[in-house]
C-alpha positions as CSV (number, residue, x, y, z in Angstrom):
1,M,0.0,0.0,0.0
2,H,3.0,2.3,0.5
3,T,3.6,2.3,-3.2
4,L,0.0,3.2,-4.0
5,K,0.0,6.1,-1.5
6,R,3.3,7.4,-2.9
7,L,1.9,7.2,-6.5
8,S,-1.2,9.1,-5.4
9,S,1.0,11.8,-4.0
10,N,3.0,12.0,-7.3
11,L,-0.2,12.3,-9.3
12,E,-1.4,15.1,-7.0
13,I,1.9,16.9,-7.6
14,S,1.6,16.4,-11.4
15,R,-2.0,17.7,-11.3
16,L,-0.7,20.8,-9.4
17,A,2.0,21.1,-12.1
18,H,-0.8,21.3,-14.7
19,K,-1.8,24.6,-13.3
20,L,1.5,26.1,-12.2
21,L,4.3,25.3,-14.5
22,P,4.9,27.1,-17.8
23,H,5.5,24.9,-20.8
24,C,4.5,22.0,-18.6
25,P,4.0,18.5,-20.2
26,F,0.8,18.0,-18.3
27,S,-1.5,20.5,-19.9
28,F,-4.4,18.4,-21.2
29,I,-4.6,17.6,-24.9
30,P,-8.0,15.9,-26.0
31,A,-7.6,12.4,-27.4
32,I,-9.5,9.4,-28.5
33,S,-8.3,5.8,-28.2
34,L,-9.2,3.1,-30.7
35,F,-8.7,-0.6,-30.1
36,S,-7.9,0.2,-26.5
37,G,-7.5,-3.3,-25.2
38,G,-6.4,-3.4,-21.6
39,G,-5.2,0.2,-21.6
40,G,-1.5,0.1,-22.2
41,M,-1.3,3.0,-24.6
42,D,-4.0,4.9,-22.7
43,I,-2.1,4.8,-19.4
44,G,1.1,6.0,-21.1
45,F,-0.5,8.8,-23.1
46,E,-2.2,10.1,-20.0
47,V,1.1,10.1,-18.1
48,A,2.2,12.6,-20.7
49,G,-0.9,14.7,-20.3
50,F,-3.2,13.6,-23.1
51,K,-6.7,13.4,-21.8
52,T,-8.6,10.5,-23.3
53,Y,-12.3,11.1,-23.6
54,C,-13.4,7.9,-25.3
55,C,-12.0,4.4,-25.5
56,V,-13.4,2.2,-28.3
57,E,-13.0,-1.5,-27.7
58,N,-14.9,-4.6,-28.7
59,D,-13.6,-7.2,-26.2
60,P,-15.9,-7.4,-23.2
61,H,-13.2,-8.3,-20.7
62,S,-11.0,-5.4,-21.9
63,C,-13.9,-3.0,-21.5
64,I,-14.4,-4.3,-17.9
65,T,-10.7,-3.7,-17.3
66,L,-10.9,-0.1,-18.5
67,R,-14.1,0.7,-16.6
68,T,-12.9,-1.0,-13.4
69,N,-9.6,0.8,-13.3
70,R,-11.1,4.1,-14.2
71,D,-13.6,3.8,-11.4
72,I,-11.1,2.6,-8.9
73,G,-9.0,5.7,-9.6
74,I,-12.0,8.1,-9.4
75,N,-13.3,6.5,-6.1
76,T,-10.0,6.0,-4.3
77,G,-7.6,8.6,-5.6
78,I,-4.9,6.0,-6.2
79,H,-4.5,7.2,-9.7
80,G,-6.2,9.5,-12.2
81,F,-5.9,7.5,-15.4
82,L,-8.9,7.6,-17.8
83,D,-10.9,9.6,-15.3
84,S,-12.7,11.4,-18.2
85,A,-13.0,8.4,-20.5
86,V,-16.2,6.8,-21.6
87,V,-15.7,3.2,-22.7
88,L,-17.6,2.6,-25.9
89,E,-18.0,-1.2,-26.2
90,D,-18.7,-2.1,-29.8
91,N,-17.0,-3.3,-33.0
92,V,-15.3,-0.3,-34.5
93,C,-17.0,-1.3,-37.9
94,N,-20.3,-0.3,-36.3
95,I,-19.2,3.1,-35.1
96,D,-19.0,6.4,-36.9
97,A,-17.5,9.7,-36.1
98,K,-20.8,11.1,-35.0
99,K,-21.1,8.4,-32.3
100,I,-17.6,9.0,-31.0
101,I,-18.1,12.7,-30.8
102,E,-21.4,12.2,-29.0
103,V,-20.0,9.8,-26.5
104,A,-16.8,11.8,-25.9
105,N,-18.9,15.0,-25.5
106,L,-16.6,16.9,-27.8
107,K,-16.9,18.8,-31.0
108,K,-15.3,17.5,-34.2
109,G,-12.5,20.1,-34.2
110,E,-11.7,19.5,-30.5
111,I,-10.0,16.1,-31.0
112,S,-6.3,16.7,-31.2
113,L,-5.0,13.1,-31.2
114,I,-6.3,9.6,-32.1
115,Y,-4.2,6.7,-31.1
116,G,-4.5,2.9,-31.2
117,G,-3.2,-0.4,-32.4
118,P,-5.6,-2.3,-34.7
119,P,-5.4,-6.1,-34.0
120,C,-2.1,-7.3,-35.4
121,Q,-2.3,-11.1,-35.3
122,A,-3.2,-11.2,-39.0
123,F,0.3,-9.9,-39.9
124,S,2.4,-11.3,-37.0
125,V,5.2,-13.7,-37.8
126,F,4.0,-15.7,-34.8
127,G,0.6,-16.3,-36.5
128,K,-0.8,-17.7,-39.7
129,R,-0.3,-14.3,-41.5
130,K,-3.6,-14.4,-43.4
131,G,-3.4,-10.6,-43.6
132,L,-6.4,-9.0,-45.3
133,E,-8.1,-12.4,-45.5
134,D,-8.4,-12.2,-41.7
135,D,-11.1,-10.0,-40.3
136,R,-8.6,-8.5,-37.9
137,G,-6.5,-7.3,-40.9
138,I,-9.4,-5.4,-42.4
139,L,-9.6,-3.3,-39.2
140,L,-6.6,-1.3,-40.4
141,W,-9.0,0.3,-42.9
142,E,-11.5,1.1,-40.1
143,F,-8.7,3.1,-38.4
144,V,-8.2,5.0,-41.6
145,R,-12.0,5.6,-41.9
146,I,-12.2,7.1,-38.4
147,I,-9.2,9.3,-39.1
148,N,-10.8,10.5,-42.4
149,D,-14.1,11.3,-40.6
150,L,-12.8,13.0,-37.5
151,R,-9.7,14.8,-39.0
152,P,-7.7,15.1,-35.7
153,E,-4.6,17.2,-35.6
154,A,-2.5,14.1,-35.3
155,F,-2.8,10.3,-35.0
156,I,-0.6,7.3,-34.0
157,L,-1.1,3.8,-35.3
158,E,0.9,0.9,-33.7
159,N,1.4,-2.5,-35.2
160,V,3.7,-5.5,-35.5
161,V,6.9,-5.4,-37.6
162,G,5.4,-8.2,-39.8
163,L,3.2,-5.6,-41.5
164,K,6.4,-4.4,-43.2
165,T,7.1,-7.6,-45.0
166,Y,3.6,-8.9,-45.6
167,D,2.8,-9.3,-49.3
168,N,6.0,-7.5,-50.3
169,S,5.1,-4.5,-48.2
170,S,2.1,-3.7,-50.3
171,V,-0.3,-3.5,-47.4
172,L,2.0,-1.1,-45.5
173,I,2.4,1.1,-48.6
174,E,-1.3,1.2,-49.2
175,L,-1.9,2.0,-45.5
176,Q,0.4,5.0,-45.6
177,E,-1.2,6.2,-48.8
178,R,-4.7,6.0,-47.4
179,L,-3.7,7.6,-44.1
180,S,-2.1,10.5,-45.9
181,Q,-5.4,11.4,-47.5
182,G,-3.7,12.8,-50.6
183,G,-1.1,14.7,-48.7
184,K,-3.4,16.1,-46.1
185,Y,-1.4,14.2,-43.4
186,T,2.4,13.9,-43.3
187,I,3.3,10.4,-42.3
188,S,6.3,9.5,-40.2
189,F,7.3,5.8,-39.9
190,H,9.4,4.4,-37.1
191,Q,10.3,1.0,-35.9
192,Y,11.5,0.5,-32.3
193,E,12.9,-2.3,-30.3
194,L,11.3,-1.5,-27.0
195,A,14.1,-3.1,-24.9
196,D,16.2,-0.2,-26.2
197,F,14.0,2.2,-24.1
198,G,14.2,0.4,-20.8
199,I,11.3,-2.0,-21.2
200,P,12.3,-5.4,-19.7
201,Q,11.2,-7.3,-22.8
202,F,12.4,-7.7,-26.4
203,R,9.5,-6.4,-28.4
204,S,9.8,-4.8,-31.8
205,R,6.9,-2.7,-33.1
206,I,6.2,-0.1,-35.8
207,F,4.5,3.3,-35.4
208,L,2.9,5.4,-38.1
209,I,2.5,9.0,-37.0
210,G,0.3,11.4,-38.9
211,S,0.5,15.2,-38.7
212,R,-2.0,17.5,-40.4
213,K,0.5,20.4,-39.9
214,G,3.0,18.8,-42.3
215,I,5.4,17.9,-39.5
216,N,7.9,15.0,-39.9
217,V,8.5,13.5,-36.4
218,P,12.1,12.3,-35.9
219,P,12.8,8.9,-34.3
220,M,13.4,8.7,-30.6
221,S,17.0,8.0,-29.5
222,P,17.5,4.7,-27.5
223,T,18.2,5.0,-23.8
224,H,19.3,1.4,-23.1
225,G,21.5,-1.2,-24.8
226,Y,25.0,-1.1,-26.4
227,L,27.1,1.7,-25.0
228,L,24.1,3.1,-23.1
229,K,22.4,2.1,-19.9
230,P,22.1,-1.7,-19.4
231,Y,19.0,-3.5,-20.6
232,R,16.4,-3.9,-17.9
233,T,16.1,-7.5,-16.9
234,V,13.7,-10.2,-15.8
235,R,15.5,-10.4,-12.5
236,E,14.6,-6.8,-11.8
237,V,10.9,-7.5,-12.5
238,L,10.6,-10.6,-10.4
239,E,13.1,-10.3,-7.6
240,N,10.8,-8.5,-5.1
241,L,7.6,-10.3,-6.1
242,D,6.8,-13.2,-3.9
243,E,5.2,-16.5,-5.0
244,P,1.4,-16.2,-5.7
245,E,0.4,-18.1,-2.6
246,N,2.3,-15.6,-0.4
247,V,1.1,-12.3,-1.7
248,N,-2.3,-10.8,-2.6
249,L,-2.0,-9.0,-5.9
250,P,-4.6,-8.7,-8.7
251,N,-4.1,-11.4,-11.4
252,H,-1.2,-13.0,-9.5
253,K,-2.6,-16.6,-9.8
254,G,-1.1,-19.0,-12.3
255,R,-2.0,-22.2,-14.1
256,V,-1.8,-25.5,-12.2
257,H,0.6,-27.8,-14.0
258,S,0.7,-31.5,-14.0
259,Q,3.8,-33.2,-12.6
260,R,4.8,-34.1,-16.2
261,I,4.9,-30.4,-17.2
262,V,6.6,-29.4,-14.0
263,D,9.4,-31.9,-14.7
264,R,9.7,-30.7,-18.3
265,Y,9.9,-27.1,-17.3
266,A,12.5,-27.9,-14.6
267,S,14.7,-29.7,-17.1
268,L,15.0,-26.6,-19.4
269,T,18.0,-24.4,-19.3
270,L,17.7,-20.6,-19.0
271,G,16.6,-19.1,-22.3
272,Q,15.6,-22.5,-23.7
273,R,12.3,-22.9,-25.6
274,D,9.9,-25.6,-24.5
275,P,9.2,-27.8,-27.6
276,K,5.6,-28.5,-26.6
277,T,4.3,-25.0,-25.7
278,R,6.8,-23.0,-27.8
279,I,7.3,-20.6,-24.8
280,N,10.7,-19.9,-23.4
281,K,12.3,-20.2,-20.0
282,L,13.2,-16.7,-19.1
283,H,16.8,-15.8,-18.4
284,P,17.0,-13.6,-15.2
285,D,19.8,-11.4,-16.6
286,R,18.2,-10.5,-19.9
287,P,15.0,-8.8,-21.0
288,S,12.0,-11.2,-21.4
289,F,11.1,-12.7,-24.7
290,T,8.1,-11.2,-26.4
291,I,4.9,-12.2,-24.5
292,V,2.9,-14.7,-26.5
293,V,-0.8,-13.8,-26.9
294,G,-2.3,-17.0,-28.4
295,S,-5.3,-17.2,-30.7
296,D,-8.9,-16.2,-30.2
297,A,-9.6,-19.8,-29.3
298,G,-7.2,-19.6,-26.4
299,G,-3.5,-20.4,-25.9
300,G,-2.4,-17.2,-24.3
301,K,0.3,-17.8,-21.8
302,G,3.3,-16.3,-20.1
303,H,6.8,-17.6,-20.5
304,I,8.4,-20.0,-18.0
305,H,9.6,-18.6,-14.7
306,P,13.4,-18.6,-14.5
307,Y,13.5,-20.0,-10.9
308,N,10.4,-22.0,-10.5
309,P,9.1,-24.7,-12.9
310,R,5.9,-22.9,-13.9
311,E,4.6,-20.3,-16.3
312,V,4.7,-16.8,-15.1
313,T,1.4,-15.4,-13.8
314,P,-0.5,-12.7,-15.6
315,R,0.7,-10.2,-13.0
316,E,4.3,-11.1,-13.7
317,S,3.7,-10.7,-17.4
318,A,2.0,-7.4,-16.7
319,R,5.1,-6.3,-14.8
320,I,7.2,-7.3,-17.8
321,Q,4.9,-5.0,-19.9
322,T,5.4,-2.3,-17.2
323,F,1.7,-2.1,-16.1
324,P,1.4,-0.8,-12.6
325,D,0.6,-3.4,-9.9
326,F,-2.7,-1.7,-9.1
327,W,-4.0,-2.1,-12.7
328,E,-6.5,-5.0,-12.6
329,F,-7.3,-7.2,-15.6
330,S,-10.8,-8.7,-16.0
331,G,-11.2,-12.4,-16.6
332,T,-9.4,-15.6,-15.7
333,S,-6.7,-17.7,-17.3
334,R,-6.3,-16.5,-20.9
335,H,-8.2,-13.2,-20.8
336,P,-5.7,-11.2,-18.7
337,I,-2.7,-12.5,-20.5
338,R,-4.2,-11.6,-23.9
339,Q,-4.9,-8.1,-22.7
340,V,-1.3,-7.8,-21.4
341,G,0.3,-9.4,-24.5
342,N,-1.7,-7.2,-26.9
343,A,-0.7,-4.0,-25.2
344,V,1.9,-1.3,-25.8
345,P,3.9,-1.2,-22.6
346,P,2.7,1.9,-20.6
347,L,6.3,3.0,-19.9
348,F,7.2,3.1,-23.6
349,A,3.8,4.7,-24.5
350,A,4.6,7.5,-22.1
351,L,8.0,8.1,-23.6
352,L,6.5,8.1,-27.1
353,A,3.7,10.4,-26.0
354,G,6.2,12.9,-24.5
355,H,8.1,12.8,-27.8
356,I,4.9,13.4,-29.8
357,R,4.0,16.4,-27.6
358,K,7.4,17.9,-28.2
359,Y,7.3,17.7,-32.0
360,L,3.7,17.7,-33.0
361,F,2.3,20.1,-30.3
362,N,5.4,22.3,-30.0
363,E,5.8,21.9,-26.2
364,K,9.1,22.0,-24.5
365,I,8.6,19.2,-22.1
366,V,10.8,17.2,-19.8
367,L,9.5,13.6,-19.3
368,S,12.4,11.4,-18.4
369,Y,12.5,7.7,-18.0
370,E,12.8,8.2,-14.3
371,N,9.8,10.6,-14.2
372,V,7.6,7.9,-15.9
373,L,8.7,5.3,-13.4
374,D,7.5,7.6,-10.6
375,Y,4.2,8.4,-12.2
376,L,3.5,4.7,-12.9
377,G,4.8,3.5,-9.5
378,L,7.2,1.1,-11.1
379,D,9.5,0.8,-8.0
380,Y,10.9,-2.5,-9.2
381,L,12.7,-0.7,-12.1
382,K,14.2,2.0,-10.0
């Protein structure tokens, strides 16, 4: 509870800064979130002062997650994330700009930023790569449609690196052409390895950034890795987190394994892949492997704990994704891990959001890695 109280204090300080500091990064910028999932991008962008007024999400458990955490923050003061957000539970294909504006209680010209990550499994190298033959791949064009209709000042689209290579890059090229709307938006394209920014997980993603003001956004400079600060490791994430039976944390309950699976996991060396489940035994002195999401039918699971012959719990995976310990995920078994695995790590999202504010909204901000750790209460990475 000490961590939560200290986080609340930090947020109170940041809210005070909204009112008192010139060129402060925390003046509110109205935003809309599409394909919100469990809230990874939403948390990060709100750390940097974007105020999200509507979250559009189709998955019922993700919607419960967003509403539950919003209401906990409002009712307890533990945090202020999404305190102005209305969660619109529906397939984005059924939603038009008028509905979003109505729900968000904004006017069309008041939306400064739209951000989100359309489902990426259709293009992921870990999946079957059906691309536009997969309904999830078609959702890319729904993102384009909403941008065309709402005309925000800027937008950010996140997706897997596999989109670059699918069908000889034809989908990515067409996506950038449609998003530009005949030159009305200037598109910046960046690929990041998130471990290079202090995330304790190897996770490569692409980001398309659109500016209606014709601004090209330069890439962020890595903070961790070769000749920089050391990578953040699995050991840092897990070393102060007790076994599930010894601590009461949301989503810190794991799968019950048969003795056969326990013996197989115990026989693996650090970093080795299990041939049956295709998940890896984490090495404590390295970042985690990318979290495996699984299919819509199930299969979402964490990797194998480095010290104990079991899969990591959803809470341990959430830590690897830099979600605060107070952020509760709805559902049991596969539901939380799918929300975690589909998310943009809040820590990286906050760094990206600060970068976006600097270049697209012309604000001289200071939002360091250490600042974000404080705002998120990520004591285990300090």
